[in-house]
N, C-alpha and C positions, 0 to 999 in steps of 0.2 A: 564727300571728301575732305575738304575741312576742318571738318567733325571728329571725323575717323583718325587724321592724322594728331589733335591734337589730343584725342586720348590717348591715343598711341605714345604719345608722348607725357604725359600725364603720368602711364601705367609705366614708362622707362624711368622717370623722376624716382619714382615710388619705389623702386626696387634698385634704383641705386642708393638713395638713402638709407632704405634696410639692407644693403649689402656693406654700406658704410659702417651704419651701426652695425651690426653683426662681428664687423669686424674689430671693430673700437670692444665691445664686449668680452670678444675670444682673447684680447691681449691685455686685458687686464688680468692680475693677477687672485687666482681663485680663493685663497684664503687668506687672512693676514699673518705675519710671522708669527710662530709661538716661541716660547721660551721665559723665563724670568728676568727680570730687568736686573740691569747690574747694583752689584752692592754700593754704596756709598761710603767713603772712609770716614771715618770719625774728624780727621783734622780738616775734610771740606766742609763737613757740618758746622762744625765750630768759627770756618773761616763765615759761612756764608750768613750766621749767627751773629757775626763781630758786622759786617756788612751792611745788618739791617740795624744796626744797633739805634736809637732815636737820636736823632741828631740836635733836638734842641728840646726838649722838657721831660723833667721824671717824670709827667703822667702824659703822655704823647698827645695830640690832637691827630686825627685820620680822618680824612675827607674822601668819599666817595662821591665821583664826579660824572654823572651823564648828560647828554642830551636830553633832552622832553621829546623828541620827536621818536626817538627808539633805542633802549639801550637793552643791553640782552638783560633777561631775567636772572637765572645766577649769579654770572659777573656781580651783579650791582646789590642782589639781599643777601647772598650768603658770606661776603665779607663783613658784612654789616651787620648779621646775625650772632655770626660769631664771636667778635669784636666786641662787640656789646655786652653777650652774655658773661666773656670772661670778666669784663668792668676793669680791664686795666689801662684803660683810653677811651680818651672823650671821643663819639663816633661821629659824624655828620652827615648825611646823606644830599646830596646837593645837585639841583639842573641849574643847566646853562640859561634859563630864560624861566620868567612864573610860571605858576601852576604845576599839574599834574606831571609826573614821567610818565607816559607809556611803555612799559618794557615789553621785550619780545624774545618768545615766541606767545608770553600769556601774561597779565598783570598789569596794574597799575597804582603807582604811590605817590604820594605827596610827602616829596623831599622837604628836609630840615630846615633849608632857606636855600636862596639862588646863591652864584658864584660872586655877583655884587656884594652881595646882603654877607656874606661871609668873609671879602674882603674889606667892609667895613669894621667889620665884628675884630677882627685877625688882622691886622694888619701887619703881621710879620711873619705869615704864612701856616701852612700846615707842616706836620712834624713828616706826615708820609700823603700820600695822594695816591687811591684806586684807581686804574682807569677801563673798564670794563669794554665789553664788542660795543660799537655803535651802529646805527644801521648808516651814518656815512663818519669814515674814519678821517676827512678832511675839512672836518666843520672848522672854521675859521674862529672862532670863540672858543671852543674849547681846547683846542691847538694851542694858541696865545697866553688862556689862563694857565695853561698845566705846565707850558714854558717858566711863565712867572713864576710860577709855586715852585720849580726846579731852582731858580734865581735865586729866591728868597731861603734856600737849602730844605728844601723839602725831600723827601725820598720817593721817586715816581714809581708805581708797578702799574704793569702793563697788564690784566688779568686776560688770559684767553687773545682771541683775536684784539683787544684792545690795546696789544702791543703794537698793530699799524698805526694805533691811533699816535702812541709814542715814538713808532716809528717817523710821523709824519710830522713831528716836531724838531726833529733834529738829534735829539738827546739820545737815541740809541746811536747815533754813530761813530765808529768806533770802539762799539761794547761787544760784548758778545748777548746773545737772546736767544728764548725762543716764543713759538706762538700755538695755536690750536693747528695739528696736524694738516685740516686743509686749508692751510693758508701760509705753510711753509716756503712755499717757491715764493708769493707774495712777498714776504720779508728777503726771500734772498735777490729778490730785484734790489733792493738794497747793497750797493758793494762795500758801499762803508761797516755792514752790519754783519757780524760771522755768528751766525744759526750755527746752537749748539744742541748736540741730540743727547736722548737718554736723560734728560734731565725735566723735570716736573717744574722747576723752579730753577731760575737763573739769575745772580746778584750781578751787575760789574758796576762796582765807582755811582753809587748813587742812585741808582735805575735796576728796576727788578722786572722781569715778565715770567709769565707762565705755560705752561701747555695748556689742554683747550678746557672746557666749561665748570668740570669739575677739579680740576687744579687748584682753585678757589679758597678749598676746604685745607688742605696742609699748606696752604699757601700762608692764609690768616691763622693756623696752628702752628706755623715758624714763628709768626709775627708774634702771638704770644707767648712762646718760649724765648724769644726777643725781647719782650719786655720784659715779661716778669718771670722768667725763667722755666725749668724745666717741668718742677712740680705741679706747677699753675697749669701749663701747657695739656700734660696728663690727664688733669681736672677735667678742664674742658672739651678733652678728645673723648672721655670716657662716656661725659653727659650727651656729645652729637654721634657716640657711637663706631667713632672711629681709635681703629687701633695703633694705625702705622701712621705718619705723617713728613717724611723726610724725603729727598727731592727724585726718587729712583721714577724710573720711567724707561719701557722699553717702546723705543718711538716706534720703529719697525711693523709694531701689533697694531698700531691705529693709521690704515692708508684706505685710499681709494678700491675697494676691489669689486669682481665682478659680482657679488652675493649682493652688496652694498649697493652697486647699482642697479641690481636688475629688484631689489626692494623700494627703493623710490620711486622706480618709472612703473610698480604694480600699482604700487599705495597709490601712488598722484592719480593712474588712467582710473582705480575705482572711486570715481568722483562722484556716482551715486550712493556709495556708502560711506557716510561722513557724517562723523558724529560731534556732537558738543557735549560735552559734560561735567558739569557740576561743581563746584566744591562750595559747599556751606563757609562762608567768610564767619568764623566768629571773631569774638573778643579774646584778645592774648591766644591768637592762630600762632605756631612755631612759624617765622620768616623762611624760614629755610628749609625746613620740611614743605612747607608750600609752594616755595619756588621749585624744588625738585622735582614737587610731581608734575605740579605746571609745566613745568619746563621739558619732562620727561611726557607724559602725556602728546602734547602739541607738537611734536617731534617725528611721531609715528607717521604723519602723510596721510593717516584717517581720520582721524582727531583733532579737538581742538579745546585746551582748558579754560573753562572761566569761571568765575568768583562771582555767590552771589546771596546778597540778605534781604530780609525784611524792609529797610530801608535802603535811601542810597549813602544815609551817613557813613565817612568813612572808619573802618576798624580800626582798631590802636593793635598792633603784635606785642608779642611776648617782649620783645625789649624794644617795644616804644615808638613802631612805624606807624601810620598811616598809611593803610591801604584801602582805596577804592572798589565798592563790588560794580562788577562788570554788568550783573541785572540784577534789578529789583523783584524780587520771588521770597515767596513763603518756604519754597522748597522745590525738589529739582524730581524730573522722573527716574525713580529705583533703576529703570536699565541704564540710563545715564549719567548715574553718580559713578566714579572710579570705586572700587574700594578703599575704605577707610585708613588714611596711614599720615594725615599731617601730626594724628598726636603719637607716633614712633619718632627715636630720636632720629635726627638728618640722613644717617647713612643708611639706618635699618629702613625708611622713609623710601630711600630710593631702590633699595635691595626688593623691598615687599612691590615698590609698581614696575619693576622692571618684572617680576614673576608675574603680575597681575596683567600687563603687556604683553608677554608669553605667553596665558592664557585668554587670550583674547582676540589677539591678532596673529599669533604664531612664534616660533622662536627668531625667525630672521629679520621680524620688525624688531623683538627687544634687542635685540643684537643689534641691530641698525641704530635704535634710540641710543642705547653705551656708546656706541661707535661715534656718534655726532656727540654725546658730552665727554666724551675719552674718559670712557670709565673703565678701570680693569676688571670684568668677571671671574 
């Protein structure tokens, strides 16, 4: 009798959870809003460029800081790769502690310096500090260093959910800001911060924030334009395959929908069908294309991208960053090698990767990844 009662209780609990889950899914919007992003006036563009003017040096010093335990792949690597190839500033990647910076969802790099080494070499601080999303947005060491840099006059730029790190420093209090669509509600829990919709980049009195992961591409080009002018930014934009980089954005196009939730659930439950996809880590590899490709494949919930090389030594990327291989191997099985895209300009590499994800796992997974990257398709 007791076993029967327990069994019926178990069935009842499962049925209740299924009903709750079904109701939750039913109440989610069926698809994101459609339509074009509102245009940005030339006055607003000029005001953004003026607000980002280098505060100290003619050739600015830019520091990209991450915690070693996990900082977001594209947030960390894309600003570095674009700004370094533009050669309009001195760009350094930093870790809060000695040793490599493990990126998520993929890759591992050896930063140029620790924050302590940077402070010793540059006691007057950076011109710009770029803050990626981090696995912990309350890391005391990172927060204090960012506040110290702001106190020395640096413009602080929170990329994607790096905005939440900046928010926790208090630097966004009383300012306008944006962040990745998934974290907007978290940002709005800070009552002193005024959320701005429909902008990929928001600048307010020495602090800038961006929307989701791929927004670091237009953000970096905006910095290039600010520092070196429109012609230089156009040249770099052509090099990376991006036609426009202003702040236009349609926030309603990126939200938690029923197809997004169902894809996440289905791909997570398909645990027996996981793939490890190997990307050859070659000398002079384009760190921006690599970051976008590895990030995208690792967000399918069906695969994880890793790098491999014949030896354990770090490989130096196109712009001089040392990237550590995840595996030591001379080659990788062809079936577990994503279509080659690392030699394409970054924007084209991402488009090609999303097409390959569509072909391999279907359009819903490709849309699911693009939504996470906050990348308009």
